C-alpha positions as CSV (number, residue, x, y, z in Angstrom):
1,M,-23.0,-7.4,33.6
2,T,-25.5,-6.7,30.6
3,A,-25.2,-3.7,28.4
4,P,-27.8,-1.0,29.1
5,L,-30.8,-0.9,26.6
6,E,-30.9,1.9,24.0
7,L,-34.8,2.6,25.0
8,S,-35.9,1.7,28.3
9,R,-39.4,2.5,29.7
10,R,-40.5,0.3,32.5
11,V,-43.7,0.3,33.8
12,A,-44.8,-1.6,37.2
13,V,-47.2,-4.4,36.4
14,E,-49.3,-3.7,39.8
15,R,-49.8,-0.3,38.3
16,I,-51.2,-1.5,34.9
17,T,-55.2,-1.3,34.6
18,A,-57.4,-2.2,32.1
19,G,-57.0,-0.4,29.0
20,M,-54.3,1.6,30.3
21,A,-52.6,3.9,27.4
22,N,-48.9,4.6,27.5
23,A,-46.8,6.2,25.0
24,V,-43.0,5.7,24.3
25,A,-41.0,8.2,22.0
26,A,-37.5,8.1,21.7
27,D,-35.3,11.3,21.9
28,A,-32.1,11.6,19.6
29,A,-29.8,10.1,21.7
30,E,-32.0,6.8,21.9
31,C,-32.7,6.9,18.1
32,A,-29.0,6.8,17.5
33,A,-28.5,4.1,19.8
34,V,-31.1,2.2,18.4
35,A,-29.9,2.9,14.6
36,G,-26.5,1.3,16.1
37,R,-28.1,-1.7,17.5
38,L,-30.4,-2.6,14.3
39,M,-27.4,-1.8,11.9
40,I,-28.8,1.0,10.1
41,P,-27.5,4.2,9.0
42,A,-30.1,6.3,11.1
43,V,-33.4,6.4,12.9
44,A,-34.9,9.8,13.0
45,S,-37.6,9.5,15.1
46,L,-39.6,6.3,16.9
47,R,-42.7,6.4,18.6
48,C,-45.1,3.5,19.8
49,G,-48.3,4.1,21.6
50,W,-49.7,1.3,23.7
51,R,-52.8,-0.1,25.3
52,L,-52.5,-2.5,27.9
53,Q,-54.5,-5.0,29.5
54,P,-53.7,-7.1,32.7
55,G,-54.6,-10.8,32.4
56,P,-54.5,-14.0,35.0
57,A,-51.1,-15.5,36.3
58,G,-49.2,-12.1,35.7
59,L,-50.2,-12.1,31.6
60,V,-50.1,-8.6,30.4
61,E,-51.9,-8.1,26.8
62,G,-50.1,-5.1,25.0
63,A,-51.5,-3.7,21.4
64,G,-49.3,-1.1,19.8
65,L,-48.9,0.9,17.2
66,L,-45.5,1.5,15.9
67,E,-44.5,4.5,13.8
68,A,-40.8,5.4,13.1
69,A,-39.0,7.1,10.4
70,V,-35.7,5.2,9.3
71,T,-32.5,5.4,6.8
72,Q,-31.6,2.0,5.5
73,D,-29.0,1.2,2.6
74,C,-30.6,0.0,-0.5
75,V,-29.6,-3.6,-1.3
76,V,-29.6,-2.9,-5.1
77,T,-27.9,0.3,-5.1
78,L,-26.2,0.4,-1.8
79,E,-27.2,3.9,-1.3
80,P,-29.2,5.0,1.8
81,F,-32.8,6.0,1.7
82,E,-35.5,6.9,4.0
83,S,-38.5,4.9,4.6
84,V,-41.5,5.3,7.0
85,V,-42.2,2.2,9.2
86,R,-46.1,2.3,10.7
87,E,-47.2,-1.1,12.3
88,A,-49.9,-2.3,14.4
89,F,-49.1,-5.6,16.6
90,T,-49.9,-7.3,19.6
91,V,-47.6,-9.0,22.3
92,R,-48.1,-11.3,25.4
93,F,-45.7,-10.0,28.5
94,V,-45.5,-13.3,30.4
95,L,-43.7,-14.1,33.7
96,A,-40.4,-15.8,33.1
97,G,-41.0,-19.6,33.0
98,R,-44.6,-19.4,31.9
99,E,-44.1,-19.1,28.2
100,S,-46.1,-21.0,25.6
101,E,-45.1,-23.9,23.9
102,D,-47.3,-22.8,21.0
103,D,-45.6,-22.8,17.7
104,D,-48.7,-20.8,16.0
105,P,-46.9,-18.4,13.6
106,D,-50.2,-15.9,13.8
107,A,-50.2,-15.8,17.8
108,P,-49.0,-12.8,19.6
109,D,-45.3,-12.7,20.2
110,E,-44.2,-13.3,24.1
111,V,-42.1,-11.0,25.7
112,V,-40.7,-12.2,29.0
113,Y,-40.5,-10.2,32.2
114,D,-39.2,-10.5,35.7
115,G,-43.0,-10.1,37.6
116,V,-42.5,-6.6,38.5
117,T,-42.0,-4.4,35.6
118,I,-42.3,-4.5,31.7
119,D,-40.1,-2.7,29.3
120,L,-42.4,-1.0,26.8
121,G,-39.1,0.9,25.2
122,E,-37.3,-2.4,24.7
123,A,-40.5,-3.9,23.1
124,A,-41.0,-1.4,21.1
125,V,-37.2,-1.8,19.7
126,E,-37.9,-5.3,19.2
127,Q,-40.9,-4.7,17.2
128,L,-39.1,-2.2,15.1
129,A,-36.3,-4.9,14.3
130,L,-39.1,-7.4,13.0
131,A,-41.0,-4.6,11.0
132,L,-37.7,-3.3,9.1
133,D,-37.4,-4.9,5.4
134,P,-34.9,-7.5,5.4
135,Y,-33.9,-6.6,2.0
136,P,-34.5,-2.9,1.7
137,R,-34.6,-1.2,-1.7
138,K,-35.4,2.3,-2.8
139,P,-38.4,2.7,-5.1
140,D,-36.7,3.7,-8.1
141,A,-33.7,1.2,-7.8
142,Q,-33.1,-0.9,-10.8
143,L,-31.4,-4.3,-10.9
144,P,-28.2,-4.0,-13.5
145,D,-28.8,-6.0,-16.9
146,I,-25.9,-8.1,-16.5
147,G,-25.6,-10.3,-19.8
148,A,-28.9,-9.6,-21.0
149,K,-27.6,-7.7,-24.4
150,D,-25.7,-10.7,-25.5
151,G,-27.6,-13.4,-24.6
152,V,-25.0,-14.9,-22.4
153,G,-27.0,-14.5,-18.9
154,A,-25.5,-13.5,-15.4
155,F,-23.5,-16.7,-14.9
156,G,-22.1,-16.2,-18.5
157,A,-20.9,-12.7,-17.8
158,L,-19.3,-13.8,-14.7
159,A,-17.6,-16.5,-16.5
160,K,-16.0,-13.7,-18.9
161,L,-14.9,-11.3,-15.9
162,R,-12.9,-14.3,-14.5
163,G,-11.6,-14.9,-18.0
164,L,-13.0,-18.7,-17.8
165,D,-15.1,-18.4,-21.0
């Protein structure tokens, strides 16, 4: 049995019309669950506007604009800080078994679906995961000057700390 998704907004494929607009917004509990999944301190808000376009053979093109306010831990200071994510993207919803073999990194990502519904909420969470900085850094965070004053350098400073000099 699989765990329930943190943010699920299913749309029946048969109801999708050309240029159909849809919006996904997470409530407070969903934001907390998404933060847990993404292993970040907090997601204050998450919203994604969608424009859908049905295509041949069950293909659905999706253009989205993701907006989120998140809290991440700085890789330099380890302090939490808030940041805003705003990213436009495109995805292709494809039937299971009809994924493309194309390795083009510039091609839209493909999201596999069951042939009945597509999940715009799950796709929004996946896009947020891709949009987050993997090495978040507070705007004013400075790397420490380890060993720069005495000309020893970082490895020399580490050797001193271990008593190997």
